[in-house]
Structures are given as structure tokens and as C-alpha cells.
C-alpha positions as CSV (number, residue, x, y, z in Angstrom):
1,M,15.1,-13.2,76.8
2,K,12.1,-11.2,75.6
3,L,14.5,-8.6,74.2
4,L,16.4,-11.3,72.3
5,D,13.2,-12.7,70.8
6,Q,12.2,-9.3,69.6
7,Y,15.6,-8.8,68.0
8,L,15.4,-12.2,66.3
9,K,11.9,-11.5,65.0
10,A,13.0,-8.1,63.6
11,I,16.0,-9.8,61.8
12,E,13.7,-12.5,60.4
13,K,11.2,-9.9,59.1
14,E,14.0,-8.0,57.4
15,L,15.4,-11.2,55.8
16,S,12.0,-12.2,54.6
17,K,11.5,-8.9,52.7
18,K,11.9,-9.0,48.9
19,K,15.2,-7.4,48.2
20,E,15.4,-4.7,45.6
21,I,18.2,-5.6,43.2
22,P,19.7,-2.4,41.8
23,Q,19.4,-2.4,38.0
24,P,22.3,-1.0,35.9
25,E,21.3,2.1,33.9
26,E,23.3,3.4,31.0
27,R,23.2,7.1,30.6
28,G,24.5,9.4,27.8
29,T,24.5,13.1,26.8
30,L,22.8,14.9,24.0
31,L,25.4,16.5,21.7
32,E,23.5,17.8,18.7
33,L,19.8,18.2,17.7
34,K,18.6,19.0,14.2
35,D,15.0,18.7,12.9
36,G,14.0,15.8,15.1
37,V,17.3,13.9,14.7
38,A,19.8,13.9,17.6
39,I,23.4,12.8,18.1
40,V,24.0,11.3,21.5
41,S,27.3,10.1,23.2
42,G,27.9,7.7,26.1
43,L,25.4,5.0,25.2
44,Q,27.8,2.1,24.4
45,S,25.4,-0.8,24.8
46,V,22.2,0.3,23.0
47,F,20.9,-1.6,20.0
48,Y,19.4,-0.6,16.7
49,G,15.7,0.3,17.1
50,E,15.9,0.6,20.9
51,I,13.9,3.3,22.7
52,V,16.0,5.9,24.7
53,E,14.5,8.4,27.1
54,F,15.5,12.0,27.8
55,A,15.4,13.6,31.2
56,N,12.1,15.5,30.4
57,G,10.4,12.2,29.4
58,V,10.6,12.6,25.6
59,E,11.4,9.3,23.9
60,A,13.5,8.6,20.8
61,F,14.6,5.5,19.0
62,V,18.1,4.5,17.8
63,I,18.6,4.6,14.0
64,D,22.4,5.0,13.7
65,L,25.3,3.3,15.5
66,A,28.7,5.0,15.1
67,E,31.9,4.2,17.0
68,D,31.6,6.9,19.7
69,T,28.1,8.3,19.2
70,V,24.5,7.1,18.5
71,G,22.0,8.8,16.1
72,V,18.4,8.8,17.5
73,V,15.1,10.0,16.1
74,I,12.9,12.0,18.5
75,L,9.3,10.7,18.9
76,G,7.2,13.8,19.6
77,E,8.1,17.4,20.5
78,Y,11.8,18.1,20.5
79,E,11.8,21.9,20.9
80,S,12.4,21.6,24.7
81,L,15.5,19.5,24.3
82,K,19.0,21.1,24.3
83,S,22.6,20.2,24.1
84,G,23.9,18.6,27.4
85,D,20.6,17.0,28.3
86,S,20.8,13.6,29.9
87,V,19.5,10.5,28.1
88,K,19.1,6.9,29.2
89,S,18.6,3.5,27.5
90,T,15.4,1.6,28.3
91,G,16.1,-1.8,26.7
92,K,12.7,-1.6,24.9
93,I,12.2,-1.8,21.1
94,L,10.0,0.6,19.2
95,S,6.5,-0.7,18.9
96,V,3.0,0.8,18.3
97,P,-0.3,0.0,20.0
98,V,-2.7,-1.9,17.8
99,S,-6.4,-2.8,18.2
100,D,-9.6,-3.5,16.2
101,E,-10.7,0.0,17.3
102,L,-8.3,1.4,14.6
103,L,-10.8,0.6,11.9
104,G,-12.5,3.8,10.6
105,R,-9.9,6.0,12.3
106,V,-7.2,8.5,11.2
107,V,-4.0,8.2,13.2
108,D,-0.4,9.4,13.1
109,S,2.8,7.4,12.8
110,L,2.5,6.2,16.4
111,T,-1.2,5.4,16.1
112,E,-2.2,8.5,18.1
113,P,-5.7,9.8,16.9
114,L,-5.7,12.7,14.4
115,D,-9.5,12.8,13.9
116,G,-10.4,14.4,17.2
117,R,-12.2,11.3,18.5
118,K,-11.5,9.3,21.7
119,K,-8.1,7.7,22.3
120,I,-7.7,4.1,21.0
121,K,-7.5,1.4,23.6
122,P,-4.6,-0.9,22.6
123,S,-5.1,-4.7,22.5
124,L,-1.4,-5.4,21.9
125,R,1.8,-3.6,20.9
126,Y,3.5,-4.6,17.6
127,P,7.1,-3.8,16.7
128,I,7.4,-1.5,13.7
129,E,10.4,-3.5,12.4
130,K,9.9,-7.2,12.0
131,I,11.5,-10.0,10.0
132,A,9.3,-11.0,7.1
133,P,7.8,-14.5,7.1
134,G,10.1,-17.1,5.6
135,V,9.3,-19.2,2.5
136,I,7.9,-22.2,4.5
137,Y,5.3,-19.9,6.0
138,R,4.1,-18.5,2.7
139,K,1.5,-19.7,0.2
140,P,1.3,-19.0,-3.5
141,V,-0.7,-16.0,-4.6
142,T,-3.9,-17.3,-6.2
143,V,-6.8,-15.3,-4.8
144,P,-7.5,-12.0,-6.6
145,I,-7.8,-8.5,-5.2
146,Q,-10.6,-7.1,-7.4
147,T,-9.7,-3.4,-8.1
148,G,-13.0,-2.7,-9.9
149,L,-11.0,-1.3,-12.8
150,K,-11.5,-3.1,-16.1
151,V,-8.0,-2.5,-17.4
152,I,-6.3,-3.7,-14.2
153,D,-8.5,-6.8,-13.4
154,A,-8.4,-8.0,-17.0
155,L,-4.8,-7.3,-18.0
156,I,-2.6,-6.7,-14.9
157,P,-4.4,-8.8,-12.2
158,I,-3.4,-8.3,-8.6
159,G,-3.5,-11.2,-6.1
160,R,-3.8,-11.2,-2.3
161,G,-0.3,-11.2,-0.9
162,Q,1.2,-9.5,-4.0
163,R,3.3,-6.3,-4.1
164,E,2.3,-4.3,-7.2
165,L,3.9,-0.9,-7.8
166,I,1.9,2.0,-9.0
167,I,4.3,4.4,-10.8
168,G,4.0,7.5,-12.9
169,D,4.5,11.3,-13.0
170,R,2.7,13.8,-10.8
171,S,-1.1,14.1,-11.5
172,T,-1.6,10.9,-13.5
173,G,-4.2,9.3,-11.3
174,K,-2.0,7.1,-9.0
175,T,-3.8,7.9,-5.8
176,T,-7.2,7.7,-7.6
177,L,-6.3,4.1,-8.7
178,A,-5.4,3.1,-5.2
179,V,-8.5,4.8,-3.7
180,D,-10.8,3.1,-6.2
181,T,-9.3,-0.3,-5.2
182,I,-10.1,0.5,-1.5
183,I,-13.7,1.5,-2.5
184,N,-14.1,-1.8,-4.4
185,Q,-13.3,-3.9,-1.2
186,K,-16.6,-3.1,0.4
187,D,-18.0,-6.7,0.2
188,E,-14.7,-8.5,-0.3
189,N,-13.9,-8.9,3.4
190,V,-10.6,-7.0,3.1
191,I,-9.2,-4.5,5.6
192,C,-7.6,-1.5,3.9
193,I,-4.9,0.8,5.2
194,Y,-4.0,4.0,3.4
195,C,-0.6,5.4,4.5
196,A,0.0,9.0,3.5
197,I,3.7,10.0,3.6
198,G,4.7,13.6,3.0
199,Q,1.3,14.5,1.5
200,R,-0.5,17.8,1.8
201,N,-3.1,17.7,4.5
202,S,-5.7,18.9,2.0
203,K,-5.0,15.8,-0.2
204,T,-5.3,13.4,2.7
205,V,-8.6,15.1,3.7
206,E,-9.9,14.7,0.1
207,V,-9.1,11.0,0.2
208,I,-10.9,10.6,3.6
209,E,-14.0,12.4,2.2
210,T,-14.0,10.2,-0.9
211,L,-13.9,7.1,1.2
212,K,-16.6,8.4,3.6
213,K,-18.8,9.3,0.6
214,N,-18.5,5.7,-0.8
215,N,-19.0,4.1,2.7
216,A,-15.5,2.7,2.7
217,M,-14.2,4.1,6.0
218,D,-15.7,1.4,8.1
219,Y,-13.1,-1.1,6.9
220,T,-10.2,1.4,6.3
221,I,-7.5,2.9,8.5
222,I,-5.7,6.1,7.6
223,V,-2.1,6.5,8.8
224,S,-1.0,10.1,8.1
225,A,2.5,11.7,8.3
226,S,1.9,14.9,6.3
227,A,4.5,17.2,4.7
228,S,4.3,19.4,7.8
229,T,5.4,16.6,10.2
230,P,9.1,16.0,11.0
231,A,11.0,13.8,8.6
232,A,11.4,11.3,11.4
233,M,7.6,10.8,11.6
234,Q,7.4,10.4,7.8
235,Y,10.1,7.8,8.0
236,I,8.3,5.7,10.6
237,A,4.8,5.9,9.0
238,P,5.0,3.0,6.5
239,Y,6.5,0.7,9.1
240,S,3.8,1.6,11.6
241,A,1.1,1.0,9.0
242,T,2.7,-2.4,8.2
243,A,2.7,-3.3,11.9
244,I,-1.1,-2.6,12.0
245,A,-1.5,-4.7,8.9
246,E,0.4,-7.6,10.6
247,Y,-1.9,-7.4,13.6
248,F,-4.9,-8.1,11.3
249,M,-3.0,-10.6,9.2
250,D,-2.1,-12.6,12.3
251,Q,-5.9,-12.9,12.9
252,G,-6.2,-14.7,9.5
253,K,-7.6,-11.6,7.8
254,D,-6.7,-10.2,4.3
255,V,-5.3,-6.7,4.3
256,L,-4.6,-4.2,1.5
257,I,-2.1,-1.5,2.3
258,I,-1.3,1.6,0.1
259,Y,1.9,3.5,0.6
260,D,1.4,7.0,-0.9
261,D,4.2,7.5,-1.7
262,L,7.6,5.9,-1.2
263,S,9.4,8.7,-3.2
264,K,8.6,11.1,-0.3
265,H,9.6,8.4,2.2
266,S,13.0,8.3,0.4
267,W,13.3,12.0,0.6
268,A,12.6,12.0,4.4
269,Y,15.2,9.2,4.9
270,R,17.8,11.1,2.8
271,Q,17.1,14.3,4.9
272,M,17.7,12.3,8.2
273,S,20.8,10.6,6.8
274,L,22.4,13.9,5.8
275,I,21.9,15.1,9.4
276,L,23.5,11.9,10.6
277,R,26.5,12.6,8.2
278,R,26.1,9.4,6.3
279,P,28.0,9.4,3.1
280,A,25.8,10.3,0.1
281,G,25.7,8.0,-2.9
282,R,23.7,8.0,-6.1
283,E,21.3,11.0,-6.3
284,A,22.5,11.9,-2.7
285,Y,20.7,8.9,-1.2
286,P,22.6,6.8,1.4
287,G,23.7,3.3,0.3
288,D,21.1,1.5,2.4
289,I,18.1,3.1,0.7
290,F,17.4,-0.2,-1.1
291,Y,17.3,-2.2,2.2
292,L,14.9,0.5,3.6
293,H,12.1,-0.5,1.1
294,S,13.0,-4.2,0.7
295,R,12.6,-4.9,4.4
296,L,9.3,-3.0,4.3
297,L,7.7,-4.7,1.3
298,E,9.0,-8.2,2.0
299,R,6.5,-8.2,4.9
300,S,3.6,-8.3,2.4
301,C,2.7,-11.9,1.6
302,R,0.1,-14.6,1.8
303,V,0.6,-16.9,4.8
304,D,-0.2,-20.6,4.7
305,Q,-3.4,-21.7,6.4
306,K,-1.6,-23.7,9.1
307,Y,0.3,-20.6,10.2
308,G,-2.8,-18.3,10.3
309,G,-3.9,-17.9,6.7
310,G,-3.9,-14.1,6.5
311,S,-2.4,-11.9,3.8
312,I,-1.0,-8.4,3.2
313,T,-1.3,-7.0,-0.3
314,A,0.9,-3.9,-0.9
315,L,0.3,-1.2,-3.5
316,P,3.3,1.1,-3.1
317,I,3.2,4.4,-5.1
318,V,6.3,6.0,-6.6
319,E,6.4,9.4,-8.4
320,T,8.6,9.7,-11.4
321,L,10.1,12.9,-13.0
322,E,9.4,13.2,-16.7
323,A,8.4,9.5,-16.9
324,D,11.9,8.4,-16.0
325,I,11.3,4.9,-14.6
326,S,15.1,4.3,-14.8
327,G,15.7,6.6,-11.8
328,Y,17.3,5.3,-8.7
329,I,14.3,4.9,-6.4
330,P,11.9,3.6,-9.2
331,T,14.3,0.9,-10.3
332,N,15.0,-0.1,-6.7
333,I,11.3,-0.6,-6.0
334,I,10.6,-2.2,-9.4
335,S,13.1,-4.9,-8.5
336,I,11.5,-5.5,-5.1
337,T,7.9,-5.7,-6.2
338,D,6.0,-8.4,-8.2
339,G,5.1,-6.1,-11.1
340,Q,4.2,-2.5,-11.8
341,I,1.3,-0.4,-13.2
342,F,2.8,2.5,-15.2
343,L,0.5,5.6,-15.6
344,E,1.5,7.8,-18.5
345,T,1.0,11.6,-18.7
346,E,0.3,11.5,-22.5
347,L,-2.4,8.9,-22.1
348,F,-3.9,10.8,-19.2
349,N,-3.9,14.1,-21.1
350,S,-5.5,12.4,-24.1
351,G,-8.5,11.3,-22.0
352,I,-7.5,7.6,-21.5
353,R,-8.2,7.1,-17.8
354,P,-6.9,5.1,-16.0
355,A,-3.8,6.1,-18.0
356,V,-2.2,2.7,-17.9
357,N,0.6,2.1,-20.4
358,L,0.1,-1.6,-21.2
359,G,3.5,-2.0,-22.8
360,I,5.5,-1.3,-19.6
361,S,2.9,-2.4,-17.0
362,V,3.1,-6.1,-15.9
363,S,1.9,-8.4,-13.2
364,R,4.4,-11.2,-12.3
365,V,1.6,-13.2,-10.7
366,G,-0.5,-12.9,-13.9
367,G,-3.4,-15.2,-14.5
368,N,-2.7,-17.1,-11.3
369,A,-4.6,-14.3,-9.5
370,Q,-7.5,-14.1,-11.9
371,T,-10.9,-15.6,-11.6
372,K,-11.9,-18.2,-14.2
373,A,-14.6,-15.9,-15.6
374,M,-12.1,-13.1,-16.2
375,K,-9.6,-15.5,-17.8
376,Q,-12.4,-16.6,-20.2
377,V,-13.1,-13.1,-21.5
378,A,-9.7,-11.4,-21.2
379,G,-7.5,-14.2,-22.6
380,T,-6.7,-12.5,-26.0
381,L,-7.3,-8.9,-24.9
382,K,-3.7,-8.0,-24.1
383,L,-2.4,-9.4,-27.4
384,D,-5.2,-7.6,-29.4
385,L,-4.2,-4.3,-27.7
386,A,-0.5,-4.9,-28.2
387,Q,-1.1,-5.5,-31.9
388,Y,-3.3,-2.4,-32.1
389,R,-0.6,-0.2,-30.7
390,A,2.0,-1.5,-33.1
391,L,-0.4,-1.2,-36.1
392,A,-1.5,2.2,-35.1
393,A,2.1,3.5,-35.0
394,F,2.8,1.8,-38.4
395,S,-0.5,2.9,-40.1
396,Q,0.4,6.6,-39.8
397,F,2.8,6.1,-42.6
398,E,0.7,3.8,-44.8
399,S,-2.4,5.0,-46.6
400,D,-3.5,1.7,-48.2
401,L,-4.3,-0.9,-45.5
402,D,-5.6,-4.4,-46.0
403,E,-8.9,-5.6,-44.4
404,A,-7.3,-7.6,-41.6
405,T,-5.2,-4.6,-40.5
406,K,-8.3,-2.3,-40.7
407,K,-10.3,-4.8,-38.6
408,S,-7.5,-5.1,-36.0
409,L,-7.2,-1.3,-35.8
410,N,-11.0,-0.9,-35.4
411,R,-11.2,-3.6,-32.7
412,G,-8.3,-2.0,-30.8
413,A,-9.7,1.5,-30.9
414,K,-13.1,0.3,-29.6
415,V,-11.6,-1.9,-26.8
416,T,-9.3,1.1,-25.7
417,E,-12.4,3.3,-25.5
418,L,-14.3,0.6,-23.5
419,L,-11.5,0.3,-21.0
420,K,-11.8,3.9,-20.0
421,Q,-13.4,4.3,-16.6
422,K,-14.8,7.2,-14.5
423,K,-13.1,8.2,-11.3
424,N,-14.4,6.5,-8.1
425,H,-16.6,4.3,-10.1
426,P,-15.4,0.7,-9.8
427,Y,-17.3,-2.2,-11.4
428,S,-18.2,-5.6,-10.0
429,L,-16.7,-8.8,-11.5
430,A,-20.0,-9.6,-13.3
431,E,-20.2,-6.1,-14.9
432,Q,-16.6,-6.3,-16.0
433,V,-17.0,-9.8,-17.4
434,G,-20.1,-8.8,-19.3
435,L,-18.5,-5.8,-20.9
436,L,-15.3,-7.6,-21.9
437,W,-17.2,-10.5,-23.3
438,A,-19.1,-8.1,-25.5
439,A,-15.8,-6.6,-26.7
440,T,-13.9,-9.8,-27.4
441,N,-16.9,-11.3,-29.3
442,G,-17.1,-8.3,-31.6
443,Y,-20.4,-6.8,-30.4
444,I,-18.9,-3.3,-30.2
445,D,-16.9,-3.4,-33.6
446,N,-19.7,-1.8,-35.6
447,L,-20.3,1.0,-33.1
448,D,-18.9,4.5,-33.5
449,L,-16.3,5.5,-30.8
450,A,-18.8,8.1,-29.5
451,Q,-21.4,5.4,-29.0
452,I,-19.2,3.1,-26.8
453,S,-19.9,5.0,-23.5
454,K,-23.7,5.0,-24.2
455,F,-23.6,1.3,-25.0
456,E,-21.7,0.7,-21.8
457,E,-24.2,2.7,-19.7
458,N,-27.2,0.9,-21.3
459,F,-25.7,-2.6,-20.9
460,I,-24.8,-2.0,-17.3
461,G,-28.3,-0.7,-16.7
462,N,-29.8,-3.9,-18.3
463,L,-27.5,-6.1,-16.2
464,K,-28.6,-4.4,-13.0
465,S,-32.3,-4.7,-13.9
466,S,-33.0,-7.7,-16.1
467,G,-29.7,-9.6,-15.4
468,K,-29.7,-9.5,-11.6
469,K,-29.7,-13.3,-11.3
470,L,-26.9,-13.6,-13.9
471,M,-24.8,-11.0,-12.1
472,S,-25.3,-12.7,-8.7
473,K,-24.3,-16.1,-10.3
474,I,-21.1,-14.8,-11.9
475,N,-20.1,-12.9,-8.8
476,R,-20.7,-16.0,-6.7
477,H,-19.3,-18.7,-8.9
478,K,-16.7,-16.6,-10.7
479,L,-17.3,-18.6,-13.8
480,L,-19.0,-18.0,-17.2
481,E,-21.0,-20.9,-18.6
482,K,-22.6,-21.3,-22.0
483,T,-26.1,-20.5,-20.7
484,D,-24.6,-17.3,-19.2
485,E,-23.2,-16.3,-22.6
486,R,-26.6,-16.8,-24.2
487,E,-28.1,-14.5,-21.6
488,L,-25.4,-11.9,-22.0
489,K,-26.0,-11.9,-25.8
490,K,-29.7,-11.3,-25.2
491,L,-28.9,-8.4,-22.8
492,I,-26.4,-6.9,-25.4
493,E,-29.0,-7.0,-28.1
494,E,-31.4,-5.1,-25.9
495,S,-28.7,-2.4,-25.3
């Protein structure tokens, strides 16, 4: 009887144990490997964006689904992999660890530290690919992102949640414009992300040093996929940077993200696509290159307060060849964004910096993203400058000009000179409003061109010393009252 009880207890114990249910595992074989992109067979049930794992622990994510094979991008070192290696599906989607600790750090495409400091402890994981918020979640763009650049804030205003393209030839100041915008967010409560794609390491280091010098790294994250990294890492970089931005946006914060630049991102994707034997289309790019950037940039928006209230403002950079903005990639991204700032080589070489071509540059948000004070002083400015450009071209062939034309040419030349700005020297709203008020009210018309910069220097000096209360009032209320105008007139006369 005792023996029977022992048997029964042993059976009960076995039955009470949690049973391990065998999980099905799909395995495949590595067929080809080229520059971080692999062709795998045997994975029939994987989905786009899924993580797969090789026998040695190296991970990859699915980027191409063919009838009998799958194209995957290797995440990490791929030199140890070889044809015939086993690979298994994991059922996980590619995501990156995100945390508040990312602020002030330099990381790679998978948010691994590149600055030699301690490893970042993740709070959450965010997928690198995500469907953009729908129309009902969005709010109109009405709050400005102050760039600190007179010509941008006055004539091509950028709002929080907008996507404004910075476009131009090589060495026309595109990165400088973006970095100046980051520097100007110091007291604006905006988190900034600078995503370097396919750039030289020396250029990225230069950007980091500039931001450190201007005390801007505390609220900035650098995501770097340099020219020396595999094309796959360059491809992932902007999506990872956007995932980081979404983490902060979901907390109700405003984020500014710079993609420097999407031309090199396109090159990296073209390189990967050629390895995957995708048919080449216009300029050898695959047919889905438009979707590549549209699904990236659509994620930038301003979310309604009841859904969190955060925003992502995107400033993608695109490099043109010989000022050809009708190229394939430039026209694609122009059609996705809410306007563009076109930087021209001729203007840059003639000393007009930022070298913004106001004829081609446009902001589709316009005055909706401008402060009341800026609207008051910049209302007629764009028209004045447009007239000046047309008259300047015409007056080359006309010797006898009437007084109205001479006056318009004089005003345009002085305003153009006043809109010039030094590198890494952004202005506050009050400083910009003061200078532009002086220009639109004719206080610089009688000055020589050579005297404009001296007047600007003296006037800003007076504002910072005698006009401290006025500056504080304009910056706080973002409005210019009649009493403020009288005080500005007094400061101008002292300059």
C-alpha cells in the first residue's frame, strides 16, 4: 500500500509540473554576403523588419522579401559570417533602446555609445519603423522654431512640427545653418538631434566641438553613421534618430531633428539595393526611393494636446550638383516637405551669408509660424527684396533711373547687407525685431553699405545695455507696441 502511495505521489508531482511546450523555430541558410547585406534561403514565414539571428549570435534585419530568398542587413560585425551558416527567425521587430540619458551623448545607428563614456541604460525600446500619426492626432503648425537667423525667421519662418528642406551645392553653409538653429534652442525648451549620415568623422567632430563651445550639447543628441561605416548602418541612422525623437515627443516635448544629409542616405540605399539585385530606375535608384523618405519625414508633426502635445520638427539636408534642384532626389524630397531653403553658390561666394536664394526658398507654413512682433516688422520685407532683385537686374541696362527706382534699389541693397550674419552667431527675437524695424522704417537708407555692419554692432550693443528691459519684454510677450517703437527709435539714434 505504501508503495502504491509513493507511486501516486510521484505521478501527481510530475503532472503538477509546468509543461514545456516546444516552440517551432524556422531556420534558413546564408547563401551570399556582400558589404553587410546577405541573401538567405529557407525563411518562408519571416516579415519585413524582423530580426533574424545567425549561429554565432550576430543579428540582422529583413529588408527584402523575394519568392525563394530573403535579403537581410547585418547589424554589427559580419566578417566572421560565411556561406552555409545557419540563421533563425526570432519574431522580433528591429528597435533601439531609448532613454533620457541619451542627452549630451554621441551614439551610433543602434544607440551604442561612440564617445567613450558609460553605456546608456535604456528606459524603453522604440521600433525604428513606425506608422506616422494620422490627421486626427495632429495639430496645426503655429508655434515658431526660432533659428536665430534674421533672413530665415523674417522671410522663411519654420514652425514646430514642420518639415523644412535645406538644399544647395556642396560648401554653401547647409550644415552651418542647421547647427546655428540648434545653438539658438538653448532657452527654447527644445531637444535637438543631429543625425550625421555618410559624413567624414572630422566634420562630425567639428559639429560636436561647435555645439560644446556654445553650450548646446546638454540638450543635443548626435547620431553618427560616418562614411566609414557599412551602408546598412547609414541606412538605419535616420530611422533610429526619429525613434529617439518619438520617445521625447511622446513625453510631450518639442524635438528638432537634422538629417545631414539625405543625399548620402539615398546613396547608401542604392548600394544596398544593387546588392539585392533590385531593378535600377531613374539615376540607378530603385523605384521605392520616394517611399524611403516619405515614411521617414511623415513622422515629423505637431501632436494635439489631448494625445500628448509634443512635436518633431525636421530639417532634412540635401546636396545638389551644380544647383540642379530638378534632380531625382531633390524633387522627391521637395514634394514631401513643407518648403525649402535654397542656398546658392554664387551668393555664398559673393559674401552673402547665409546664402539664401529668396526667389526659390519658401515656407508653406508661412506667417502661421511667426511671432506677432516678427510679422509687424517683416511684413513688407520679402516684397521689397523681390522688387530689388528685379530692379537690380533691369537697372544694369538702364542709365537714367527715376527717383522711386533709385530709392527701391538703395533700400534693397541696405536690407540685403543687414540680413548677412556671422557663422554660429544667432540673434534673439528682440535683436532681430529691433534690426528689422530699423530697416523697414528707413533708418539705414542714408548709411553707406560699409557702415551697416558697424551700425548693427552698435545698435545690438545699445540693446543689450540700455535696452535690457525692452529686449526682455519683446522676448517674453513676442509683441511690439507703440511705446516699444519709441524706445527703439531712441536706441537707433544713439547708435
